[in-house]
MOPAC internal coordinates of N, CA, C and O (Angstrom, degrees):
PM7 1SCF
backbone

  N    0.0000 0     0.00 0     0.00 0    0    0    0
  C    1.4425 1     0.00 0     0.00 0    1    0    0
  C    1.5194 1   108.66 1     0.00 0    2    1    0
  O    1.2310 1   120.61 1   -43.29 1    3    2    1
  N    1.3293 1   116.44 1   136.71 1    3    2    1
  C    1.4492 1   122.49 1   177.80 1    5    3    2
  C    1.5217 1   109.20 1  -125.28 1    6    5    3
  O    1.2310 1   120.67 1   -57.94 1    7    6    5
  N    1.3129 1   116.32 1   122.06 1    7    6    5
  C    1.4655 1   120.56 1   178.35 1    9    7    6
  C    1.5259 1   108.62 1   -81.38 1   10    9    7
  O    1.2310 1   120.62 1   -52.34 1   11   10    9
  N    1.3236 1   116.41 1   127.66 1   11   10    9
  C    1.4633 1   121.71 1   179.04 1   13   11   10
  C    1.5276 1   112.00 1   -99.62 1   14   13   11
  O    1.2310 1   121.13 1   141.05 1   15   14   13
  N    1.3348 1   115.45 1   -38.95 1   15   14   13
  C    1.4661 1   118.34 1  -175.91 1   17   15   14
  C    1.5196 1   110.29 1  -151.78 1   18   17   15
  O    1.2310 1   121.30 1   -38.18 1   19   18   17
  N    1.3129 1   115.12 1   141.82 1   19   18   17
  C    1.4596 1   122.47 1   171.71 1   21   19   18
  C    1.5130 1   106.65 1  -120.39 1   22   21   19
  O    1.2310 1   120.80 1   -53.06 1   23   22   21
  N    1.3185 1   116.07 1   126.94 1   23   22   21
  C    1.4649 1   120.71 1   176.14 1   25   23   22
  C    1.5246 1   107.21 1  -125.18 1   26   25   23
  O    1.2310 1   121.08 1   -64.18 1   27   26   25
  N    1.3189 1   115.54 1   115.82 1   27   26   25
  C    1.4583 1   120.51 1  -179.30 1   29   27   26
  C    1.5201 1   108.71 1  -109.88 1   30   29   27
  O    1.2310 1   120.95 1   -60.58 1   31   30   29
  N    1.3214 1   115.80 1   119.42 1   31   30   29
  C    1.4632 1   119.95 1   174.61 1   33   31   30
  C    1.5226 1   108.97 1   -76.14 1   34   33   31
  O    1.2310 1   121.29 1   133.61 1   35   34   33
  N    1.3359 1   115.13 1   -46.39 1   35   34   33
  C    1.4567 1   121.35 1   179.79 1   37   35   34
  C    1.5225 1   107.72 1  -165.88 1   38   37   35
  O    1.2310 1   120.57 1   -59.97 1   39   38   37
  N    1.3233 1   116.52 1   120.03 1   39   38   37
  C    1.4592 1   121.56 1   179.31 1   41   39   38
  C    1.5206 1   107.30 1  -163.01 1   42   41   39
  O    1.2310 1   120.68 1   -64.30 1   43   42   41
  N    1.3157 1   116.30 1   115.70 1   43   42   41
  C    1.4637 1   119.21 1  -177.09 1   45   43   42
  C    1.5130 1   110.37 1    60.81 1   46   45   43
  O    1.2310 1   120.60 1    48.84 1   47   46   45
  N    1.3233 1   116.46 1  -131.16 1   47   46   45
  C    1.4681 1   119.60 1   179.89 1   49   47   46
  C    1.5210 1   113.07 1   -84.75 1   50   49   47
  O    1.2310 1   120.14 1   174.76 1   51   50   49
  N    1.3393 1   117.34 1    -5.24 1   51   50   49
  C    1.4663 1   120.68 1  -177.52 1   53   51   50
  C    1.5241 1   111.40 1   -89.19 1   54   53   51
  O    1.2310 1   120.74 1   -46.23 1   55   54   53
  N    1.3240 1   116.19 1   133.77 1   55   54   53
  C    1.4611 1   123.18 1   173.97 1   57   55   54
  C    1.5127 1   107.89 1  -137.44 1   58   57   55
  O    1.2310 1   120.91 1   -44.79 1   59   58   57
  N    1.3274 1   115.87 1   135.21 1   59   58   57
  C    1.4611 1   121.71 1   176.92 1   61   59   58
  C    1.5305 1   111.53 1    49.39 1   62   61   59
  O    1.2310 1   120.88 1  -127.71 1   63   62   61
  N    1.3112 1   115.93 1    52.29 1   63   62   61
  C    1.4573 1   122.59 1  -179.38 1   65   63   62
  C    1.5158 1   109.20 1  -109.44 1   66   65   63
  O    1.2310 1   120.63 1   -47.47 1   67   66   65
  N    1.3228 1   116.40 1   132.53 1   67   66   65
  C    1.4556 1   120.73 1   176.44 1   69   67   66
  C    1.5252 1   108.28 1  -132.70 1   70   69   67
  O    1.2310 1   121.32 1   -54.79 1   71   70   69
  N    1.3303 1   115.08 1   125.21 1   71   70   69
  C    1.4591 1   121.66 1   179.77 1   73   71   70
  C    1.5176 1   108.93 1  -121.35 1   74   73   71
  O    1.2310 1   120.68 1   -46.80 1   75   74   73
  N    1.3374 1   116.31 1   133.20 1   75   74   73
  C    1.4609 1   122.23 1   176.08 1   77   75   74
  C    1.5200 1   107.92 1  -111.58 1   78   77   75
  O    1.2310 1   120.96 1   -43.59 1   79   78   77
  N    1.3297 1   115.77 1   136.41 1   79   78   77
  C    1.4551 1   120.69 1  -179.09 1   81   79   78
  C    1.5193 1   109.61 1  -113.96 1   82   81   79
  O    1.2310 1   120.74 1   -32.52 1   83   82   81
  N    1.3234 1   116.19 1   147.48 1   83   82   81
  C    1.4580 1   122.19 1   178.81 1   85   83   82
  C    1.5215 1   108.89 1  -103.10 1   86   85   83
  O    1.2310 1   120.41 1    -9.23 1   87   86   85
  N    1.3279 1   116.82 1   170.77 1   87   86   85
  C    1.4594 1   120.93 1   176.98 1   89   87   86
  C    1.5170 1   110.40 1   -62.75 1   90   89   87
  O    1.2310 1   120.94 1   -24.05 1   91   90   89
  N    1.3092 1   115.81 1   155.95 1   91   90   89
  C    1.4610 1   119.83 1  -179.12 1   93   91   90
  C    1.5127 1   111.29 1    89.04 1   94   93   91
  O    1.2310 1   121.26 1    27.91 1   95   94   93
  N    1.3176 1   115.20 1  -152.09 1   95   94   93
  C    1.4647 1   121.10 1  -177.26 1   97   95   94
  C    1.5213 1   109.99 1   -93.88 1   98   97   95
  O    1.2310 1   120.77 1   -48.22 1   99   98   97
  N    1.3263 1   116.13 1   131.78 1   99   98   97
  C    1.4562 1   123.15 1   174.07 1  101   99   98
  C    1.5214 1   107.18 1  -116.77 1  102  101   99
  O    1.2310 1   120.34 1   -40.54 1  103  102  101
  N    1.3092 1   116.96 1   139.46 1  103  102  101
  C    1.4588 1   121.79 1  -176.03 1  105  103  102
  C    1.5241 1   109.37 1  -115.74 1  106  105  103
  O    1.2310 1   120.77 1   -50.44 1  107  106  105
  N    1.3261 1   116.14 1   129.56 1  107  106  105
  C    1.4605 1   121.72 1   172.15 1  109  107  106
  C    1.5182 1   107.11 1   -99.81 1  110  109  107
  O    1.2310 1   120.41 1   -53.54 1  111  110  109
  N    1.3058 1   116.82 1   126.46 1  111  110  109
  C    1.4624 1   119.89 1   178.93 1  113  111  110
  C    1.5099 1   109.11 1  -143.06 1  114  113  111
  O    1.2310 1   121.18 1   -21.70 1  115  114  113
  N    1.3114 1   115.35 1   158.30 1  115  114  113
  C    1.4542 1   120.70 1   179.29 1  117  115  114
  C    1.5086 1   110.42 1   168.92 1  118  117  115
  O    1.2310 1   121.18 1    -4.74 1  119  118  117
  N    1.3052 1   115.34 1   175.26 1  119  118  117
  C    1.4570 1   122.61 1   179.44 1  121  119  118
  C    1.5322 1   110.15 1   -64.35 1  122  121  119
  O    1.2310 1   120.84 1   -17.51 1  123  122  121
  N    1.3203 1   116.01 1   162.49 1  123  122  121
  C    1.4582 1   120.83 1   172.83 1  125  123  122
  C    1.5251 1   109.12 1   -58.46 1  126  125  123
  O    1.2310 1   120.97 1   -36.33 1  127  126  125
  N    1.3337 1   115.75 1   143.67 1  127  126  125
  C    1.4678 1   122.64 1   178.63 1  129  127  126
  C    1.5291 1   113.29 1    63.84 1  130  129  127
  O    1.2310 1   120.02 1  -154.19 1  131  130  129
  N    1.3452 1   117.57 1    25.81 1  131  130  129
  C    1.4596 1   119.91 1   179.27 1  133  131  130
  C    1.5260 1   112.86 1   -96.23 1  134  133  131
  O    1.2310 1   119.98 1   176.13 1  135  134  133
  N    1.3457 1   117.65 1    -3.87 1  135  134  133
  C    1.4525 1   120.26 1   173.79 1  137  135  134
  C    1.5206 1   116.46 1   108.85 1  138  137  135
  O    1.2310 1   119.34 1  -168.72 1  139  138  137
  N    1.3257 1   118.87 1    11.28 1  139  138  137
  C    1.4678 1   121.02 1   179.78 1  141  139  138
  C    1.5312 1   111.07 1   -63.38 1  142  141  139
  O    1.2310 1   120.03 1   130.76 1  143  142  141
  N    1.3013 1   117.54 1   -49.24 1  143  142  141
  C    1.4640 1   121.37 1   179.61 1  145  143  142
  C    1.5290 1   111.24 1   -66.56 1  146  145  143
  O    1.2310 1   120.42 1   148.91 1  147  146  145
  N    1.3064 1   116.80 1   -31.09 1  147  146  145
  C    1.4649 1   120.65 1   177.13 1  149  147  146
  C    1.5250 1   110.33 1   -65.21 1  150  149  147
  O    1.2310 1   119.80 1   142.21 1  151  150  149
  N    1.3397 1   117.99 1   -37.79 1  151  150  149
  C    1.4626 1   120.73 1   176.01 1  153  151  150
  C    1.5235 1   110.86 1   -61.20 1  154  153  151
  O    1.2310 1   120.33 1   136.49 1  155  154  153
  N    1.3190 1   116.98 1   -43.51 1  155  154  153
  C    1.4632 1   120.69 1   178.85 1  157  155  154
  C    1.5275 1   110.71 1   -66.40 1  158  157  155
  O    1.2310 1   120.17 1   141.96 1  159  158  157
  N    1.3247 1   117.28 1   -38.04 1  159  158  157
  C    1.4606 1   120.94 1   177.20 1  161  159  158
  C    1.5279 1   110.47 1   -64.14 1  162  161  159
  O    1.2310 1   120.25 1   143.75 1  163  162  161
  N    1.3275 1   117.13 1   -36.25 1  163  162  161
  C    1.4584 1   121.05 1   177.74 1  165  163  162
  C    1.5285 1   110.42 1   -62.70 1  166  165  163
  O    1.2310 1   120.46 1   131.20 1  167  166  165
  N    1.3314 1   116.72 1   -48.80 1  167  166  165
  C    1.4616 1   120.77 1   179.95 1  169  167  166
  C    1.5288 1   109.82 1   -59.80 1  170  169  167
  O    1.2310 1   120.40 1   133.26 1  171  170  169
  N    1.3056 1   116.85 1   -46.74 1  171  170  169
  C    1.4663 1   121.72 1  -179.56 1  173  171  170
  C    1.5362 1   110.90 1   -61.11 1  174  173  171
  O    1.2310 1   120.02 1   136.95 1  175  174  173
  N    1.3297 1   117.56 1   -43.05 1  175  174  173
  C    1.4650 1   120.22 1  -177.76 1  177  175  174
  C    1.5295 1   111.95 1   -70.25 1  178  177  175
  O    1.2310 1   119.73 1   146.19 1  179  178  177
  N    1.3335 1   118.12 1   -33.81 1  179  178  177
  C    1.4668 1   119.86 1   176.88 1  181  179  178
  C    1.5248 1   110.37 1   -67.34 1  182  181  179
  O    1.2310 1   120.40 1   138.63 1  183  182  181
  N    1.3248 1   116.84 1   -41.37 1  183  182  181
  C    1.4640 1   120.15 1  -177.67 1  185  183  182
  C    1.5255 1   113.77 1   -78.73 1  186  185  183
  O    1.2310 1   120.19 1   144.28 1  187  186  185
  N    1.3411 1   117.23 1   -35.72 1  187  186  185
  C    1.4583 1   120.25 1  -171.89 1  189  187  186
  C    1.5298 1   114.70 1  -124.64 1  190  189  187
  O    1.2310 1   119.37 1   174.47 1  191  190  189
  N    1.3142 1   118.82 1    -5.53 1  191  190  189
  C    1.4555 1   121.40 1  -174.94 1  193  191  190
  C    1.5156 1   110.76 1    80.50 1  194  193  191
  O    1.2310 1   120.59 1     0.85 1  195  194  193
  N    1.3127 1   116.47 1  -179.15 1  195  194  193
  C    1.4651 1   121.38 1   178.19 1  197  195  194
  C    1.5178 1   109.50 1   -85.65 1  198  197  195
  O    1.2310 1   120.48 1   -36.96 1  199  198  197
  N    1.3136 1   116.69 1   143.04 1  199  198  197
  C    1.4581 1   121.98 1   178.66 1  201  199  198
  C    1.5276 1   108.66 1   -78.14 1  202  201  199
  O    1.2310 1   120.57 1   -67.55 1  203  202  201
  N    1.3098 1   116.51 1   112.45 1  203  202  201
  C    1.4682 1   120.30 1  -177.60 1  205  203  202
  C    1.5237 1   111.84 1   -83.20 1  206  205  203
  O    1.2310 1   119.93 1   175.93 1  207  206  205
  N    1.3332 1   117.74 1    -4.07 1  207  206  205
  C    1.4616 1   120.77 1  -178.62 1  209  207  206
  C    1.5195 1   112.91 1   -85.19 1  210  209  207
  O    1.2310 1   119.73 1   169.27 1  211  210  209
  N    1.3205 1   118.13 1   -10.73 1  211  210  209
  C    1.4581 1   119.90 1  -179.60 1  213  211  210
  C    1.5226 1   109.41 1   -79.07 1  214  213  211
  O    1.2310 1   120.88 1   -27.52 1  215  214  213
  N    1.3195 1   115.93 1   152.48 1  215  214  213
  C    1.4673 1   119.58 1  -175.73 1  217  215  214
  C    1.5286 1   112.35 1   -71.32 1  218  217  215
  O    1.2310 1   119.94 1   141.36 1  219  218  217
  N    1.3234 1   117.72 1   -38.64 1  219  218  217
  C    1.4671 1   120.85 1   177.94 1  221  219  218
  C    1.5187 1   108.93 1   -86.83 1  222  221  219
  O    1.2310 1   120.14 1   -40.98 1  223  222  221
  N    1.3130 1   117.34 1   139.02 1  223  222  221
  C    1.4522 1   122.04 1   179.89 1  225  223  222
  C    1.5313 1   108.80 1   -75.23 1  226  225  223
  O    1.2310 1   119.64 1   -70.53 1  227  226  225
  N    1.3561 1   118.30 1   109.47 1  227  226  225
  C    1.4635 1   119.81 1  -178.35 1  229  227  226
  C    1.5280 1   112.84 1   -64.75 1  230  229  227
  O    1.2310 1   119.98 1   157.18 1  231  230  229
  N    1.3150 1   117.64 1   -22.82 1  231  230  229
  C    1.4697 1   119.74 1   177.75 1  233  231  230
  C    1.5237 1   110.21 1   -60.39 1  234  233  231
  O    1.2310 1   120.94 1   138.11 1  235  234  233
  N    1.3202 1   115.80 1   -41.89 1  235  234  233
  C    1.4618 1   119.43 1   179.25 1  237  235  234
  C    1.5217 1   111.02 1   -65.72 1  238  237  235
  O    1.2310 1   120.68 1   146.32 1  239  238  237
  N    1.3304 1   116.30 1   -33.68 1  239  238  237
  C    1.4596 1   120.68 1  -178.70 1  241  239  238
  C    1.5255 1   111.78 1   -68.71 1  242  241  239
  O    1.2310 1   120.34 1   141.03 1  243  242  241
  N    1.3370 1   116.95 1   -38.97 1  243  242  241
  C    1.4650 1   120.20 1  -174.02 1  245  243  242
  C    1.5191 1   114.42 1  -103.22 1  246  245  243
  O    1.2310 1   119.79 1   173.70 1  247  246  245
  N    1.3251 1   118.01 1    -6.30 1  247  246  245
  C    1.4589 1   119.87 1   175.87 1  249  247  246
  C    1.5251 1   108.17 1   -74.50 1  250  249  247
  O    1.2310 1   119.88 1   -58.12 1  251  250  249
  N    1.3255 1   117.83 1   121.88 1  251  250  249
  C    1.4658 1   119.86 1   180.00 1  253  251  250
  C    1.5285 1   110.73 1   -60.87 1  254  253  251
  O    1.2310 1   121.02 1   -37.75 1  255  254  253
  N    1.3148 1   115.65 1   142.25 1  255  254  253
  C    1.4679 1   120.19 1  -176.81 1  257  255  254
  C    1.5175 1   111.43 1   -65.43 1  258  257  255
  O    1.2310 1   119.76 1   156.72 1  259  258  257
  N    1.3207 1   118.06 1   -23.28 1  259  258  257
  C    1.4606 1   120.47 1  -179.00 1  261  259  258
  C    1.5340 1   112.20 1  -101.44 1  262  261  259
  O    1.2310 1   119.91 1  -163.06 1  263  262  261
  N    1.3397 1   117.78 1    16.94 1  263  262  261
  C    1.4604 1   121.30 1   177.18 1  265  263  262
  C    1.5267 1   108.14 1   -75.25 1  266  265  263
  O    1.2310 1   120.54 1   -86.01 1  267  266  265
  N    1.3036 1   116.57 1    93.99 1  267  266  265
  C    1.4612 1   121.54 1  -173.32 1  269  267  266
  C    1.5244 1   112.57 1   -64.68 1  270  269  267
  O    1.2310 1   119.75 1   146.82 1  271  270  269
  N    1.3342 1   118.08 1   -33.18 1  271  270  269
  C    1.4611 1   120.06 1  -179.54 1  273  271  270
  C    1.5267 1   112.62 1   -98.25 1  274  273  271
  O    1.2310 1   119.94 1  -177.44 1  275  274  273
  N    1.3339 1   117.72 1     2.56 1  275  274  273
  C    1.4565 1   121.10 1   178.28 1  277  275  274
  C    1.5124 1   114.45 1    75.66 1  278  277  275
  O    1.2310 1   119.86 1  -165.31 1  279  278  277
  N    1.3232 1   117.87 1    14.69 1  279  278  277
  C    1.4612 1   122.08 1  -179.54 1  281  279  278
  C    1.5244 1   110.17 1  -108.16 1  282  281  279
  O    1.2310 1   121.71 1   -35.39 1  283  282  281
  N    1.3379 1   114.33 1   144.61 1  283  282  281
  C    1.4635 1   119.70 1   177.19 1  285  283  282
  C    1.5172 1   108.46 1  -156.42 1  286  285  283
  O    1.2310 1   120.13 1   -24.18 1  287  286  285
  N    1.3327 1   117.36 1   155.82 1  287  286  285
  C    1.4625 1   120.29 1  -179.59 1  289  287  286
  C    1.5083 1   112.36 1   156.63 1  290  289  287
  O    1.2310 1   121.15 1    24.54 1  291  290  289
  N    1.3241 1   115.41 1  -155.46 1  291  290  289
  C    1.4570 1   121.97 1  -177.87 1  293  291  290
  C    1.5141 1   109.99 1   169.86 1  294  293  291
  O    1.2310 1   121.09 1    29.23 1  295  294  293
  N    1.3530 1   115.53 1  -150.77 1  295  294  293
  C    1.4546 1   119.37 1  -179.34 1  297  295  294
  C    1.5129 1   111.34 1  -143.18 1  298  297  295
  O    1.2310 1   122.01 1   -21.95 1  299  298  297
  N    1.3167 1   113.76 1   158.05 1  299  298  297
  C    1.4478 1   122.77 1  -178.59 1  301  299  298
  C    1.5142 1   107.19 1  -131.96 1  302  301  299
  O    1.2310 1   120.20 1   -53.43 1  303  302  301
  N    1.3276 1   117.22 1   126.57 1  303  302  301
  C    1.4589 1   121.20 1   176.87 1  305  303  302
  C    1.5197 1   107.25 1  -112.26 1  306  305  303
  O    1.2310 1   121.37 1   -52.41 1  307  306  305
  N    1.3427 1   114.98 1   127.59 1  307  306  305
  C    1.4596 1   119.20 1  -176.56 1  309  307  306
  C    1.5219 1   110.04 1  -148.31 1  310  309  307
  O    1.2310 1   121.03 1   -17.97 1  311  310  309
  N    1.3209 1   115.63 1   162.03 1  311  310  309
  C    1.4532 1   121.55 1   174.08 1  313  311  310
  C    1.5193 1   108.80 1  -113.11 1  314  313  311
  O    1.2310 1   122.05 1   -34.16 1  315  314  313
  N    1.3329 1   113.69 1   145.84 1  315  314  313
  C    1.4560 1   120.76 1   177.18 1  317  315  314
  C    1.5212 1   107.30 1  -149.03 1  318  317  315
  O    1.2310 1   120.58 1   -55.04 1  319  318  317
  N    1.3114 1   116.50 1   124.96 1  319  318  317
  C    1.4628 1   122.45 1  -179.22 1  321  319  318
  C    1.5377 1   110.55 1    51.25 1  322  321  319
  O    1.2310 1   120.64 1  -130.95 1  323  322  321
  N    1.3189 1   116.39 1    49.05 1  323  322  321
  C    1.4707 1   124.52 1   177.39 1  325  323  322
  C    1.5238 1   114.49 1    62.42 1  326  325  323
  O    1.2310 1   119.98 1  -161.04 1  327  326  325
  N    1.3239 1   117.65 1    18.96 1  327  326  325
  C    1.4635 1   121.23 1   174.07 1  329  327  326
  C    1.5149 1   108.04 1  -118.85 1  330  329  327
  O    1.2310 1   120.99 1   -38.52 1  331  330  329
  N    1.3233 1   115.72 1   141.48 1  331  330  329
  C    1.4634 1   121.41 1  -178.16 1  333  331  330
  C    1.5221 1   108.90 1  -100.49 1  334  333  331
  O    1.2310 1   120.99 1   -48.23 1  335  334  333
  N    1.3247 1   115.72 1   131.77 1  335  334  333
  C    1.4576 1   121.92 1  -177.52 1  337  335  334
  C    1.5272 1   110.92 1  -125.04 1  338  337  335
  O    1.2310 1   121.82 1   -25.57 1  339  338  337
  N    1.3316 1   114.13 1   154.43 1  339  338  337
  C    1.4578 1   122.36 1   174.40 1  341  339  338
  C    1.5248 1   107.07 1  -127.41 1  342  341  339
  O    1.2310 1   120.85 1   -61.13 1  343  342  341
  N    1.3212 1   115.98 1   118.87 1  343  342  341
  C    1.4589 1   121.02 1   176.85 1  345  343  342
  C    1.5228 1   107.43 1  -108.73 1  346  345  343
  O    1.2310 1   120.69 1   -57.98 1  347  346  345
  N    1.3150 1   116.29 1   122.02 1  347  346  345
  C    1.4596 1   120.60 1   177.26 1  349  347  346
  C    1.5226 1   108.26 1  -110.58 1  350  349  347
  O    1.2310 1   121.24 1   -37.07 1  351  350  349
  N    1.3139 1   115.23 1   142.93 1  351  350  349
  C    1.4598 1   120.14 1  -178.60 1  353  351  350
  C    1.5173 1   110.01 1  -136.12 1  354  353  351
  O    1.2310 1   121.18 1   -49.12 1  355  354  353
  N    1.3094 1   115.36 1   130.88 1  355  354  353
  C    1.4508 1   122.55 1   172.48 1  357  355  354
  C    1.5234 1   106.12 1  -124.45 1  358  357  355
  O    1.2310 1   121.28 1   -74.33 1  359  358  357
  N    1.3296 1   115.16 1   105.67 1  359  358  357
  C    1.4520 1   121.21 1  -178.27 1  361  359  358
  C    1.5288 1   109.77 1   -93.79 1  362  361  359
  O    1.2310 1   121.55 1   -30.31 1  363  362  361
  N    1.3225 1   114.64 1   149.69 1  363  362  361
  C    1.4612 1   121.10 1   178.08 1  365  363  362
  C    1.5251 1   107.86 1  -131.60 1  366  365  363
  O    1.2310 1   120.31 1    11.62 1  367  366  365
  N    1.3049 1   117.01 1  -168.38 1  367  366  365
  C    1.4553 1   120.88 1  -178.83 1  369  367  366
  C    1.5260 1   112.22 1   -73.51 1  370  369  367
  O    1.2310 1   120.00 1   166.54 1  371  370  369
  N    1.3217 1   117.61 1   -13.46 1  371  370  369
  C    1.4610 1   121.48 1  -177.23 1  373  371  370
  C    1.5240 1   110.23 1  -133.13 1  374  373  371
  O    1.2310 1   120.59 1   -38.27 1  375  374  373
  N    1.3177 1   116.49 1   141.73 1  375  374  373
  C    1.4605 1   121.42 1   177.99 1  377  375  374
  C    1.5288 1   111.42 1   -60.41 1  378  377  375
  O    1.2310 1   120.41 1   147.58 1  379  378  377
  N    1.3215 1   116.83 1   -32.42 1  379  378  377
  C    1.4711 1   121.10 1  -178.50 1  381  379  378
  C    1.5211 1   112.59 1   -61.37 1  382  381  379
  O    1.2310 1   119.98 1   151.67 1  383  382  381
  N    1.3123 1   117.63 1   -28.33 1  383  382  381
  C    1.4632 1   119.90 1  -176.02 1  385  383  382
  C    1.5307 1   112.85 1  -106.45 1  386  385  383
  O    1.2310 1   119.83 1  -173.78 1  387  386  385
  N    1.3425 1   117.93 1     6.22 1  387  386  385
  C    1.4650 1   120.25 1   174.47 1  389  387  386
  C    1.5234 1   109.33 1   -66.31 1  390  389  387
  O    1.2310 1   120.86 1   -31.68 1  391  390  389
  N    1.3245 1   115.96 1   148.32 1  391  390  389
  C    1.4612 1   120.96 1   175.39 1  393  391  390
  C    1.5215 1   107.29 1  -126.40 1  394  393  391
  O    1.2310 1   120.81 1   -68.40 1  395  394  393
  N    1.3271 1   116.05 1   111.60 1  395  394  393
  C    1.4686 1   121.36 1   177.13 1  397  395  394
  C    1.5215 1   107.07 1  -122.86 1  398  397  395
  O    1.2310 1   120.84 1   -54.97 1  399  398  397
  N    1.3243 1   116.01 1   125.03 1  399  398  397
  C    1.4592 1   120.99 1  -175.67 1  401  399  398
  C    1.5235 1   109.11 1  -128.37 1  402  401  399
  O    1.2310 1   120.92 1   -41.09 1  403  402  401
  N    1.3238 1   115.85 1   138.91 1  403  402  401
  C    1.4601 1   122.26 1   177.95 1  405  403  402
  C    1.5200 1   108.45 1  -117.76 1  406  405  403
  O    1.2310 1   120.79 1   -55.21 1  407  406  405
  N    1.3365 1   116.09 1   124.79 1  407  406  405
  C    1.4605 1   122.11 1   179.62 1  409  407  406
  C    1.5185 1   109.44 1  -117.59 1  410  409  407
  O    1.2310 1   121.28 1   -33.11 1  411  410  409
  N    1.3240 1   115.15 1   146.89 1  411  410  409
  C    1.4542 1   120.43 1   164.16 1  413  411  410
  C    1.5159 1   104.60 1   -78.75 1  414  413  411
  O    1.2310 1   119.52 1   -65.10 1  415  414  413
  N    1.3121 1   118.51 1   114.90 1  415  414  413
  C    1.4611 1   121.77 1  -172.04 1  417  415  414
  C    1.5284 1   112.95 1   -69.60 1  418  417  415
  O    1.2310 1   119.69 1   164.04 1  419  418  417
  N    1.3197 1   118.19 1   -15.96 1  419  418  417
  C    1.4624 1   121.26 1   179.03 1  421  419  418
  C    1.5270 1   110.63 1   -87.80 1  422  421  419
  O    1.2310 1   120.47 1   130.57 1  423  422  421
  N    1.3448 1   116.70 1   -49.43 1  423  422  421
  C    1.4641 1   120.38 1  -176.10 1  425  423  422
  C    1.5115 1   113.65 1   -91.24 1  426  425  423
  O    1.2310 1   120.38 1   158.46 1  427  426  425
  N    1.3361 1   116.87 1   -21.54 1  427  426  425
  C    1.4616 1   120.47 1  -177.09 1  429  427  426
  C    1.5189 1   113.33 1    85.61 1  430  429  427
  O    1.2310 1   120.44 1   175.95 1  431  430  429
  N    1.3148 1   116.76 1    -4.05 1  431  430  429
  C    1.4724 1   120.28 1   179.99 1  433  431  430
  C    1.4947 1   111.48 1   -70.57 1  434  433  431
  O    1.2310 1   120.10 1   180.00 1  435  434  433

């Protein structure tokens, strides 16, 4: 799997963030507490959801404090086995109301 683009509407400290990646190795770097681990948590949560087995509720950790409607998320565009996909995620305060959708970015299916 190769990640091409990360677009975060709102997740943790990130708002309206869009990152494009090129072929090969891409490096994320920055000061402590600048959001590097939050980016990885975003990718993990879009692909696998939040881990409900942990003692601390990760939703509270990554829900922006100014999210007035309690919604947060974004999209991930990646290729896998020569097919391009778009995964969109809209997280809420409850797993029951999360909306995660996976599209084939070429066919729209």
